[in-house]
N, C-alpha and C positions, 0 to 999 in steps of 0.2 A: 470440420475439415482441418487437417494438420498441415503445418508448413512443410516445405520441401526438406528442411533440415531434420525435422521430426521423423518424416517418412524414411529418410536414409538411416537414421538411428534405429528405428523399429526394425528395418530390414536386417541391420547388423546385429540385432539382439540387445541393444542398449536401451532398455525401457525403464530403468530405474529413475523414478521421479518424473515420469512423463505426464504432462498435463495437456489438455486440449488447447491448441493454439488459438482457436476461435474465442475462447473464454477470456483470453488475456490480450491486451493491447500492447504493442511493442513499447517498452519504457524508454523515456529519454535518458534516464540514468539507471544503471544497473548496480545494485549493491553486491559487492564481492565479499565473500567470507573465505579467507585464505588459511588453509590448514596445512601444517607441515607434516611430512611423511618420512619415516625412517630417521636418518641422521641429519636431515635438513634443519637449520636453525629456525627457531620460532621468531616470527616478525613481531616487532613491538606494537605495530598497528595491524591487527588481523582482519579488520573490516574496513573497506573503503568503497567509494563509488567511482564509476567510470561511465563515460558516454556509451549508450547502447549501440551507437554506430561504430565503436572501436572494435578492433580485432583482438584475438587471443594473444597475438604477438605483443601487443601493447601491455597486457597484464603480465606476460612472461618477462618482458623487459623491465617493468616496474619492480617485480619481485626480485629479479636477478640483480638489479641495481642496489636494492636494500641489502641483499645477502652479501654482495661483493664489497660492501663498505666495511665488512669485518676482515681483519688481516688473515684470519684462518681460512677464509673462503674467497680470497681475492680473484681466483680464476675459476670459480664454480660455474657449472652449467645447470640451469634449472629446467626441469621437465614439469609440464602442467597436465593435470588430469581433472576431469569433471566427475563429481560424485563417486570418487574412488573406483571408476570403472573404465574410462577410455581417455585417450589423449586426443584432443581436438586438433584440427588443422590450424596452423598459425594464422591463416587468413579468415578463419571462421568468425562470423559476426556475433558479438556478445548478446545482442537483443534476441537473436535466433536461439542461441543456447539457453538464454533466460526463459524464453517462452516454452521451451521443451523440458528443461531440467531444473527450474527453480524450486527451492525448498523454503517454505516460510518466508517468501518474498526476497530471498537471497540466492545468488548463484554460488554454490559451494565449489571452490577451486582448491584442489589439493596440489601441493608442489613437493618435488623431491630433487635430490642431487643426482639420482640415477633412475633409470626406468623402473617403474613399480607395477603399473597396470597397462593394459591396452597396447 
């Protein structure tokens, strides 16, 4: 049986990287792999961990803070995408996204300075 988040994603057609939620236990920590898209600057630390209970907005704020530290991107707005396919809701739980869309034990988060997918 899939979690409610997985079922919503399946209905929307976002099945890339879908795994059976019953096969994985919600992680306490989620490993995030952040990939830049388009003209977004590359982060010096592309991989980091975050609490599974955290929301997508926390990851977005973290990446945005790192990017805004550069004078060239002081007022940049960061857009977050999962597996190069959709933009999750800011209040989406990271452990739910991890259960549904993890790849090799990591949640792949793509970030851009403008809308790219979804």
